[in-house]
SEKEVEX-502928 format. One record per residue: residue in one letter; x, y, z of N, C-alpha, C, CB in turn. Coordinates in steps of 0.02 Angstrom, whole numbers, plus 50000, padded with zeros to 5 digits. Glycine has a CB too. Layout:
residues N
AXYZXYZXYZXYZ ...
***
This chain:
residues 480
M521315183852724522005181652708522295177752766522455187852691 S522675172552750522965168352803523465172152844523285162152772 S523495170152907523965173352952524585169152958523645174353021 P525175172352969525785168552981525735164053042526365173152989 A525215165253085525135160853143524985153753122524575163453187 L524805152753061524685145953037525325141753039524415146052967 A525885145053029526515141353022526665136953082527085146153012 P526665139453144526805135053200526265129753211526895138953263 L525645131453192525115126653203525135120853154524455130153199 L525305122353092525275117253041525915113253034525105120252976 L526475116453045527105112953032527525111953095527495116652981 R527615117153134528105116753189527765117053257528615122353182 S528105114553307527845114753375527815121953399528275110353422 D527255123553435527195130353462527445130753534526465132653458 R527765125453559527995125253628528685128553633528025117953654 P528795133053684529455136153692529995130853705529445141253751 S530615133053702531175128353710531185125253779531845131853696 R531475119153783531505115653847531945119353898531785108553836 L532475122653875532905126553920532505132053954533505129553883 A532075135353914531655140553943531185137653995531255144153889 G530955131553983530515128254032530875126754097530235121954003 V531495124354091531885122954152531995129354192532565119854134 L532175134754157532275141154192531635143654223532555146354143 A531065142654187530425144754215530255140754277529875144154163 A530405134154275530265129954334530675132254394530415122654318 I531315133554383531745135854438531495142554466532475136554415 A531325147154419531085153654441530425153054478531005158354381 G529965148854454529325148154487529395145154556528865143754446 V529815140054562529925136954628530255142054676530375130654622 G530725146054650531045151154692530555156254716531605154554653 L530105158654671529605163554692529125160654743529215166154631 A528915154354733528455151354782528795150454849528215144554756 T529435148554848529805147754911529855154354948530515145054897 A529995159754911530055166354943529385168754969530335171454894 A528845167054933528185169454954527945165955018527675168354899 V528205160055032527975156455092528205159855156528225149155091 Y528795162955156529085165955216528615170955249529745169255200 P528365176055215527925180755250527255177855268527825186955208 L527045172655231526375169955244526365164955301526115166655181 K526945162555322526975157755378526705160755443527685155255388 R526715167355448526485170655509525725170455516526725177855510 V525365169555458524635169955461524295163455442524385175555416 A524675158455420524375152155398524845146355413524205152355322 P524555140355422524985134455434525455133355375524545128155446 V526055131255391526555130255338526335125055288527225128255370 V526045119655313525855114155267525365116455214525555108255307 S524905120855234524395123155186524695127855133523845126755222 L525275130655145525575135355097525905131755039526075139755132 G525935125155041526225121454985525845122354920526255114155002 V525215124854927524815125954866525125131154820524115128154885 L525555135654849525875140754807526325137554754526285145554851 Y526605131854771527045128454722526645125554664527445122954757 V526005124154677525585121254624525525126054566524885119554652 L525525132654581525485137554527526065136754478525475144654555 A526665135754506527245134854462527175128454420527895134554503 V526915123154452526825116854415526315117754359526585111254463 V525765121254372525255122354321525525126254262524645125954351 V525895131654277526175135854224526655131854180526525141954253 V527115128154213527605124354175527265118754135528135121354222 S526785115254164526435109854129526055112454069525965106154176 T525765118354076525365121254022525795122953962524995127354046 F526365125953974526765128453918527315123653896527075134953937 W527535119153940528095114853922527935107353927528695116453965 G527345105653947527155098653947527185095454016527595094953902 L526895089454018526805085954081527475083754112526365079954072 Y527945081454070528565078854098528955084254136529005076054042 L529005090154107529345095554143528925097754203529475101554095 G528265097054198527835098654255527955093954314527105098354235 I528065087454298528215082654352528885084454385528245075354324 G529365086254343530015088354371529935094454416530505089854316 T529505099054395529385105054435529055103254502528935110054397 S528595098454501528265096354563528765093154611527685091454549 I529235089154585529745086054628530205091454656530155080754588 L530405096154612530835101654636530475105854689531045106154576 S529825106854679529425110654728529405106954795528715111854701 A529305100354792529275096454854529945096854891529095089154840 A530485096354852531155096754884531265103554915531705095254833 A531085108954879531185115754906530745116954967531025121054852 F530125114654964529675115555021529935111855083528965112955003 N530195105955072530475102055127531105105355155530625094955104 F531535107555110532185110155132532115116855168532645111055072 F531675121155143531655127955170531105128955223531545132855114 H530565125055221530005126855263529765121455311529435128955221 L529975115255302529755109955347530335108055393529495103755308 P530185107355458530725105555505530965098255493530485106355579 P531605096955504532145101855521532345105855460532765098155551 H532385112455467532535116855411533245115855387532415124055431 G533355116955324534025116555293534255109455282534515120055336 R533785104655291533975097655280533395094155243534135093955349 F533575089055205533055085255168532805079655212533335082455102 E532525081655270532235076955317531585079955343532735075455375 L531165075455371530535077655400530495075055471529925075355357 A530365079555517530325077555588529665074355604530435083655632 D529145076255570528475073755584528235069355526527975079655596 E527985063355543527755058755490527165061655452527565052055521 R526785066055486526215069055451526445073555395525795073155500 D527055076255402527325080355347527465076055286527965083955370 W527655069755296527745065255238527095064355200528025058355262 V526565063355238525915062555205525725068855167525365060755256 A525825074555200525655080955168526075082055105525765086755216 L526715080355110527155081255052526965076654995527885080055072 L526775070455011526565065754959525915068054926526465058754989 V525455070354967524825073054939524965078954894524345075054995 F525435083154915525615088954875525875086854806526145093254911 V526325081854806526615079554742526065076754697527165074254755 V525615072654726525085069654686524625075054658524675064654728 V524435079754701523995085154677524335089354624523785089654736 A524975090654633525345094654584525375091154517526045096154609 I525515084554519525555080754456524865080454423525815073654469 A524345079254462523665078954433523465085654403523165076854487 T523625090954439523455097654413523845099054350523615102954466 G524475097054348524875098054288524605094054229525595096154301 S524355087954243524075083854190523455087154160523895076854216 V523025089754204522425093154180522615099254139521975095254239 A523105102954162523325108954126523605107054057523845112854166 E524005101654055524285099353992523745097153944524785093654003 L523235093553969522685091353927522285097253900522225086653967 A522155102053943521795108053920522185111753867521645112653979 R522845112253878523275115453829523265111753762523995115953855 A523295105053765523295101053703522635101953665523405093653719 R522075101853702521435102753669521365109653639520865101453718 S521605114553675521585121453648522005122053586521815126453701 R522595118853589523045119053531522735115353471523725115853550 E522415109653485522095105853431521515109753400521835099053458 S521125113053443520565117053419520805122753375520155119653477 A521335126153398521605131653359521885129153293522145135353399 Q522215123353296522505120653234521955118753185522935114453251 R521435115553208520885113753163520565119953133520355109653200 R520495125153173520205131353148520635134353094520105136353205 E521285134453105521745137153055521755132852992522445137853084 E521715126253001521695121852943521065123152902521725114552965 A520495124052937519875125552902519915132152864519285125652951 D520225137152896520315143652863520745142952800520625148752911 L521285138952806521725137952748521355134352692522345133952769 A520965129052710520585125452659520075129952625520245119352690 A519745134152665519245138752637519585143752590518875142452692 E520175146152608520525150952566520745147652501521115153952603 M520995141452505521195137852445520595136652399521525131052463 A520025134952429519415133952390519205140352355518845131352434 Q519255145952391519065152352361519535154152303519085157952413 L520175152752312520665154352259520565149952198521375153752285 L520505143452209520505138652153519825138052120520725131852177 L519285138752159518615137952131518325144652108518155134752181 G518605150052133518325156552115518675160152059518325160952175 S519165156852028519545160051975519385156751908520305159651989 A519315160851857519205158151790519845155451759518915163451745 D520415157751783521065155551757521395151051810521535161651740 L521355144451799521615139751849522365140251856521425132651829 D522735141451802523465141951807523675147751851523775142751737 A523355153551841523505159351884523305158051956523145165651857 A522755154551966522535152952034523025148252069521835149752033 L523335143752031523835139252060524445143252085524055133952009 V524645148252047525215152452068525055156152132525415157452012 R524465159252135524265162852195524185158152255523605166752183 S523935152252242523855147352296524525145252325523475141152271 G525025144552282525695142952306525965148352351526175141752248 E525865154652333526095160252374525735160352441525985166852337 R525085159152441524715159152504524925153252548523965158852490 L525045147452518525265141752557525935143052590525315135552512 A526395146252553527055147852582526975152352643527505151252530 A526545157452637526435161952693526095158352751526025168052672 A525625154052735525255150552787525675145452824524645147252758 L526115142152788526515136852819527165139352847526655131452769 G527335145652835527955148352861528575145552829527985147152934 V528535144152764529115141552726529315146652674528945134652693 P529945146352650530165151352601529755151452537530885150052583 W529535145652515529145145352454528715139052453529605145552391 A528205139052411527785133152400527505133652330527205132752454 A527405127952298527145127752230526615122452224527715126552178 L526085124152187525535119452175525485118552099524855122152205 A525545112352076525555111052004525075105351987526275109351980 L524835105451925524405100051901524825094151879523955102551844 G524535088151887524875082151863525435079851909525145083351795 D525835075451882526395072451919527025076451906526495064951899 V527265080051956527875084051950528405080951995527745091551968 P528955078451968529475075452011529825080852053529995071651969 P530035079152114530375084152156531085085452131530385081852229 G531325091552144532015093252128532455091852188532065100552107 V533085093752181533565092552236533405096852297534275093952213 D533055102452286532915106952342532175107052360533135113952324 S531805101852341531085101852354530845094952375530695104252292 T530285094952408529935088852428529255088852395529875088252506 A529075083252363528445082852326527925078852367528545079552258 F527315081652371526755078252402526235076952348526455082552461 P526125070752327525635069352274524925070852298525685061952252 L524525073552253523825075152267523385070852222523685082852255 H522935067152253522505062552216521775064552225522615055252238 G521375063152174520665064452177520305059952128520515071752163 D519745056852151519355052352109519785046652082519045056152051 G520255044252122520655038552103521225039852056520215033652073 S521365046052041521915047651994522315053452021521635049251924 R522915054251994523355059752014523105066251984524095058351992 V522975071152026522725077552002523245083152006522105079652041 G523735082352050524225087752056524785085852105523895094152078 T525215090852117525795089852161525905096152202526425088052120 L526015095252267526215100752311526965100252323525825100552380 L527325105552306528055105752314528225110552370528405107852248 L528635108152418528865112152475529625111352481528505110052541 P529945115852517530675115352524530895108652553530945121052568 A531475106352531531745099952556531995100352628532305097552511 T532015106452656532275107352724531775105352778532465114552735 L531165103352759530685101252809530925095052846529995099952777 T530805094752910530985088852949530485083252934530995090453025 Q530655077252957530215071552946529535072652980530535065152972 A529555075553040528925076953076528505082053039529075079453147 E528825087253011528465092352973528165089452910528925098252957 R528525084952877528255081752817527645077452835528795077352783 A527695073852891527135069752912526525073952928527325065452972 R526625079552963526065083952979525765087052917526295089553027 T526185088752868525925091552805525515086452768526515093952761 A525765080252763525405074952728524745073352763525825068652724 E524725074152829524125072352867523615078052869524315070452937 R523845084252874523395089852887523295094452826523655093952943 V523785095252785523735100152729523515096752665524405103652719 V523785090852651523675087552587522935085552576524115081452581 P522595082252624521905079952610521425085352587521635076652671 P521365091052624520895096152598521125099152532520815101652649 L521785099452522522035102152459521855097552401522795103152462 E521865090952412521665086252360520935087252339521775078952384 S520505087952389519795088852374519665095252335519385088952439 V519985100652356519875107152323520145106952252520215112752363 L520745104152242521045104052175520645099552128521775101652178 A520405093852153519985089452112519345093052092519815082952150 A519035096652138518435100452122518575105952071518125103452186 A519155109252078519335114552031519435111651961519975118152054 L519765105951956519855102751891519185100751860520325096651897 H518755097951902518095095951877517705102051853517695092251932 R517755107551890517415113651870517685116251804517485119051925 T518345115951796518655118251734518425113951675519415118051739 E518385107351686518145102951633517425104451614518225095551654 L517005105651665516305107251652516245113751614515915107551718 Q516645118751633516625125151597516825124251524517085130251631 A517345120151513517565118851444517015115351404518215114651443 E516675110551437516125107051403515555111751387515885101251445 V515405116251434514865121051422515035125651363514725125351485 V515655128051362515865132451307515845128651241516575135151319 E516085122451242516095118451180515385116951157516485111951190 T514955115251205514255113751187513915119951158513875111251248 A514035125651189513735131851164513995133451093513885137751211 A514645132451082514925133651016514625128850964515685132951017 L514565122450983514265117650937513535119250923514325110550966 R513185121550975512485123250964512415129150917512135124751031 R512845134250928512825140050883513015137950812513295145550908 S513505133450807513715131150741513155127250707514335126650747 D512805122950745512255119250717511685123850696511995114050766 E511545128750738511005133450721511185137350658510875138350779 L511815139550653512025143250594512005138750533512725146150603 K512255132550541512265127950484511555126450460512625121450503 T511105125250508510415123850490510095129750455510005121950551 A510225135750482509945141750450510205142750380510095147950493 V510865141650372511165142450305510885137250257511935141850309 L510835130950280510575125750237509855127150215510615118950272 R509455129350263508755130750246508715136650198508355132250309 S509125141750212509105147550168509345145850098509535153150197 V509915142250095510185140450030509705135849993510865137050037 S509425130950030508965126249998508355129949971508745120950048 H508085134650010507515138549986507685142649925507245143050042 D508275145849928508485150049872508635145949810509095154149891 L508845139749820508995135449762508375132349731509475129949782 R507875131149773507285127749747506925131749693506805126249804 T506875138249704506505142349656506835142249587506455149549681 P507485143949580507785143549513507825136449487508475146649514 L507885131549531507915124549509507255122449478508105119949567 T506705124449511506045122949483505955126349416505495125149532 A506185132549411506135136149347506535132649292506375143349355 I507125130249309507535126749260507185120449236508225124949290 M506905116549282506575110349264505955111749221506385106349326 M505585116849238504985118549199505185120849129504575124049234 A505715124849125505935127249059506185121549016506485132549066 A506555116849047506815111149010506245106648987507315107149052 A505755105649029505185101449011504765104548956504755100049071 A504765111248952504355114748902504685115348834504175121548927 L505305113248828505655114048764505295110348708506375111548770 D505115104148719504785100148667504095102748651504745092948687 A503775105848701503085108148691503045114548650502745109148757 T503555118548650503525124948615503655124348541504015129848646 R504135120348523504295119648452504705113348442504675125848425 P504725110848382505125104948369505865106348384505045102648295 T506195101348412506895102248430507315096848398506995102248506 S507945098348391508415093548362508595088348414509045097148336 A508925083148391509145077848436509635080548487509455072048397 K510065085148466510555088048512510215091848568511035092648474 V509695095848549509335099648600508975094948648508825104448567 S508685089548621508345084748664508835081448713507995079348622 E509435080048689509935077048733510135081848789510555075048692 V510225088148770510405093148820509835093948870510555099948788 R509215093748845508635094348888508625088648940507985094248847 E508755082548918508765076848963509315077549015508845070348924 Q509895080048994510445081149040510275086349093511075083149002 V509945091749070509735096949117509235094249168509435102949079 L508745090449144508245087649189508565082849239507695084149149 A509035078649215509365073849260509775077449313509815069049219 A510155082549291510565086249338510135089949389511025091149302 A509585092949365509135096549410508805091849460508605100249370 T508615085849436508315080949481508805078849535508065074749441 R509425077549513509945075649561510075081149612510605073849524 L510085087349589510195092949634509605093649683510285099549595 G509005092449658508425092649702508465087549757507795091749663 R508695081449740508775076249791509315078149842508945069549758 L509845081149817510385083349862510125088549911510975086049822 I509715093149887509435098249932508995095049985509035103449891 E508585090149964508155086750013508575083150065507695081749977 K509125080050043509555076550091509885081450140510095072550054 L510105087150115510405092050159509905094450212510665098050119 L509285095450190508765097550238508625092050289508125099450201 D508585085850266508475080250312509035079750364508405073650274 L509655080250339510225079750385510235085450435510875079750345 S510075091450412510065097250458509535096350511509955103750420 L508955093650493508425092450542508635087150592507775090350506 L508955081850568509175076550613509695079050663509465070650573 Q510185082850638510715085250682510465090550730511285088050641 A509945094250710509675099550754509135096850801509385105150712 G508965090350795508455087450838507755089650820508595089250909 G507655091850758506995094250738506605089450695507055100650702 A506825083050691506495078150648506065073450689507015074250607 E505605076150729505175071850770504705067850725504775076150820 P504695061250733504255057150690503515058050710504445049750695 R503085057750659502365057850670502125050650671501985062150615 L502005047950729501885040850737501175038950715501995038750809 V501145034250669500515031050647500665023750635500225034550582 W500135019750630500225012750612500305012150536499625008350637 Y500815008650514500965008150443501155000950425501525013050422 S501104999550360501294992950334501984993450303500774990350283 I502444989150323503134989450298503164988150223503574984550334 D502694983850197502724982450125502524988550084502274976550108 E502064992750110501874998850075502445003850075501255001950107 V502795004350131503365008950134503905006750084503665009150205 L504045000250082504554997850035504334998849963504704990350048 A503694997749950503444998649881503515005949860502714996449876 E503365010649905503435017749889504165019549877503145022149945 A504615016749917505335018149907505575015549841505745015149964 V505355009549823505545006649757505255010949701505294999349751 E504645013249710504325017349658504715023749644503605019049677 Q505005026749697505395032849687505995031849642505625035549754 L506265025649639506865024349600506715020049539507385020849643 S506085019149522505905014749468506105017349400505155013549468 A506235023849394506415026649329507145025249311506295034149329 G507535022449356508235021249342508345014849302508625020749407 D508975013149293509155007349253509175000849293509825008449220 V509145001249358509214995349401508524992549418509604997149466 V508474985949416507854982549433507864980649507507754976149388 F507314982249542507254980449613506764974549619507014986449656 K506994969149650506584963249661506334963349733506984956649645 L505684964849740505394965749806505014959449827504924971849808 S505174956849885504844950849911504674952049985505284944549902 V504034952050002503804953250070503394947350094503394959850074 E503544944850153503174939350182502454941350194503504936950247 E501984936750181501274938250190501114939150265500844932650160 G500654943650279500394944450346500854947650396500204937850371 L501324951750373501764955250421501354959950463502324959050383 P501484960350529501094964950571501254972150555501244963550646 L500764976450572500874983650563501384986150615500214987550568 L501744991350597502224994450641502025001650654502934994150611 Q502295004450707502145011450724502745015750710501925012150798 G502645021050670503195025450653502955030750605503775021550622 D503425034150573503285039450525503425036750455503705045950539 P502905035050416503025032050350503425036550303502365030450318 A503325043150307503685047650262504435047350276503435054950270 Q504625047450340505335046950357505625040150336505445048050432 L505245034850346505485028150329505545027250254505025022850359 E505095030250216505155029850143505805033050120504565033350108 R505975038850149506605042150130507205038050152506635049250160 A507145034850212507695030750236507825024850189507545028150307 F507295021250170507385015550126507575017750055506755011250124 A507315023450033507505025949967508255027249964507115032349950 N508545029850017509265031050018509655024450016509465034950081 V509415019350052509755012850050509705009849980509435007950101 L509115010249950509025007549882509455011349832508295007749861 E509485017949839509895021949793510625020049800509805029449808 N510855018949862511555016849872511685010049840511725016649947 A511215005349850511294998649820511304998949744510734993949844 A510855003049715510835003649642511475006649616510235007949621 R511755011449652512375014749629512955009849627512545020549675 H512955004749670513525000149674513374993349641513714999049745 S512794992549610512604985949585512874984549515511864985249584 D513174989549483513434988649414512884986349366514014983649413 G512274988949376511724987349331511374980849346511974987149263 K511604977149394511284970749412510694971949458511804965949444 P510224967249461509624968049504509804968749578509144962249494 V509384972349614509454973249686508874969649720509464980849706 S509024965449769508524961549803508294965049867508784954449820 V507634965549877507344968549937506864963449967506974975349921 R507024960950027506614955750059506424957950130507004948950061 A505814956250149505564957750217505284951450248505034963450215 R505514949750308505314943550342505254944850417505824937850327 V504914940350452504914940250525505424935050547504204938650554 I505934937250585506464932850609506594934550682507114933550566 R506504929650726506664930450798506324936650828507424930850807 E505674936950823505284942350853505464949250825505384942350928 R505724949350764505884955650732505684955350659506634957350740 I505494961150633505404961750560506074963850531504844966950542 R506334959750486506994960950458506924962250383507474954950470 V507214967850361507224969750290507934969150266506944976950279 L508034965350211508704964250183508734967450114508874956750179 V509194972050104509304975250039509994973050015509254983150044 S510004968949962510634965849940510784967849868510594958149945 D511414969949858511644971349790512174966249770511924978549784 Q512384966549708512894961949682513524965749662512624957949622 G513664971049701514244975149687514884972349715514134982049714 P515404976449719516054974049741516104972849817516584978949721 G515624975049855515654974149928516004979949963516014967749944 I515944979850030516234985150071516704981950122515674989350108 P517324984350128517794981550177517514982150248518484985050172 A517694977450291517434977450359517624983750397517704971350397 S518204986650381518424992750416517984998750400519134994250397 E517574998250347517155003850327516425003050347517195004750252 H516254997450380515554996050394515215001350437515484989350428 E515565004450482515265009650524515385016550494515545009350594 R515935017550461516095024150434515605026350380516795024150406 I515315021550343514865023550288514245027050314514675017450247 F514105026450379513515029850407513675036850433513215025650462 L514295039050424514485045850444514295050750389515245046250459 P514075056850408513895061750356514495063550312513625068150389 F514365063950248514855065950197515435060950188515145072750215 Y515355054950215515905050050207515765045650146515975045650271 R516285044650106516245040350048516835035450049516245044449981 V516695029250033517215024050036517745025649983516925017050025 P518375026450003518895028049953518965022449902519565029149988 G519025024449839519155019649785518535016049760519635014749808 S517935017549787517335014049764517145016549695516755014849813 S516765012449660516575014249591516105020249589516245008349557 A515745021449644515265026949646515515032749688514595024549673 H516175033049698516455038149742516295045149719517215037249747 D516325046349654516235053149629515505055149626516535053749560 S515035050249621514335051949613513955052149678514005047149566 S514255050049733513915049749797514035056149837514145043649837 S513505058549871513575064349914513815062449984512915068149919 G513755056050001513955053950068513445055750122514615056850086 L512835057250102512325059350150511785054050162511995065650127 G511645050050111511065045650113511055040750171511025041850050 L511615037250182511615032250235511605035350304512235027750228 A511905041250313511855044750377511135046550392512295051150377 I510765048750341510055050350350509665044050364509785053950287 T509835038650329509485032250340509535030150413509775026850295 R510135029950440510215027950510509835032650557510955027650529 G509865039150543509525043950587508775042850587509675050950565 F508465042150529507735041150525507535034350554507495041750453 L507925029150541507755022550568507785022450644508235017250540 E508295025450673508345025550746507795029650777509025028250767 L507585035050744507025038950770506375034950771506925045250727 N506325030050727505715026050721505795018950750505505025550649 G506285018150794506355011850829506725006450792505705009250847 G507025008050735507395003050696508145003750704507205003550624 R508494999150674509224999350672509464996350607509524995650734 V510064998250587510334995950523511064993950533510255001350468 R511264988750497511964986750497512144984050427512104981350551 V512774982850416513014980650351513314973650358513544985550322 E513164969450310513494962950304513794962650234512984956950316 S514444961950231514784962150166515444958550171514874969350142 T515574954350121516224951050114516454951850042516174943450134 P516854957050029517084958149960517414951749932517584964049957 P517284950249867516874954049819516174951149810517214954149751 A515864948749865515224945149859514624949649867515194939749911 G514694956249860514124960649866514014963049937513514957349840 T513484967049946513344970150011512614969250027513524977650011 T512464967850091511774967350115511684972150173511604960050136 F511204976650166511004981050221510444977650259510784988250196 V510544976750325510054973250367509704978450411510394967750410 V509054979250400508644983950440508164979850482508264988950394 E508124981350547507704977450592507254982150633508124973150638 F506624979750643506154983150687505884978050737505564986450646 P505824979850801505514975250849504774974550835505634977550921 L504504968550845503794967550835503404971250890503614960050836 P502844974350873502444977850924502104972750970501914982450891 E501894975151028501514970851073500844969251041501414974251142 R500634962951047500054960651009499414964251030499964953251019 E499364966151094498754969451116498714976651092498694969151191 L499274979451067499274986351043499214986850968499914989851065 A499494981950932499514982350859498844980650829500054977650831 P498604984750780497994983150744498114977350696497734989250705 A497584974850667497644969250620498034971450559496954966650600 A498444966850533498854968350475498424968650412499404963150466 A498604973350369498264973950305498554968950256498324981050277 P498194967150203498474962550153499104965350122497954961150098 S499564960950105500204963250079500124966450011500684957450073 A500464972250003500454975749938501104974849901500314983149948 A501494969849921502154969049892502114966349821502574964449934 V502604968149784502664965649716503064959149719503014970849668 P502824953649694503184947249699503814947349657502744941549678 D504264942549672504874942049633504714940749559505324936449660 
***
């Protein structure tokens, strides 16, 4: 715990009053003068002037060099008046006494200077030590507490005791001073981190000493405490998000597994209706509706699982060399049973790419499904070309288009463009999964759309290095 001795070291001068110094000088000179009388019988008078040096050293040490010089002059006058002939007069009968007296004054002043310097260094050393103790205590309070607000209150109390002031307050941010307080801004990392408030009764010198000696270490400690608090908050938030993701993934997997079994049973039962006995047109219609709904639910479950894997970081691609035209053909085949026609056009001789074909098929299937949903029954164009050292795939529909403000939002999970024609039928998962799988496999996707001229999804892959890529297989694309 800080000692009240910090107060004189940090804020106020530890030197006694000047009046006390004058009285001490007079008393010291008087004692030295009295001590010379009995010693004159056993030693030369001139050599006894050294007794006055003691008074000069004491006064210089505690009251400074200027009062020490005054003491040396007073000592020379007393020595001359009382002990050098002619006695009782400020005169010297022997010229050698002038030399001795001058030497005495010089020696006294030099000795006083050395004493003053030693005192200053000792005082500086003690002050630095106390400042270090105060900084260490502030660091312990602010960095060792889980509650920064409570630590600030305790730090203010310790600062008040350490500085010898009635009160002190340490606050975060910019706090303006009141009529009875003085504010010292605290900065760290180029920004304002807090404010030190002290009584307005401090003198200008005390304010300067506080700004020079107390504020800098306090700034460093408070900035470190704030950084530590931010890191702790990030750790807690990250842990909470991780637990949330783990729980969400576990729930999705569990629900998906539990749904798959009854869903498969429903689809098998619906498919077996025609095989067991003749059915009416109404039953056949219901059967088709059940199969369509079950198929849609199955796709939704697959998308939920894909999204959970992407968000949990568990969708590591299995890298192999693949042909982009085969991936696109498989994606088109998955949606061929629908009402929308896909026109696939792939440039001949496209180089093979490295990635996970299964993930890329699902990524492109989601893009194609989105385009089909917004095409209003019109054909969807799928083109693959080499442009500027990249393989570019363009998926274009003839729908109403997407506003520019929505171009990035559509890739967010569960986001659906408000007011779109397919708003009710979309899960809002497909495009988020598309971007996730494409980025895992070195690709990127963006949207080009100017309503009402339709929408084009642009997917790009960098060309592989020629010495690494195997020879391209013949194109399996379906021509326009």
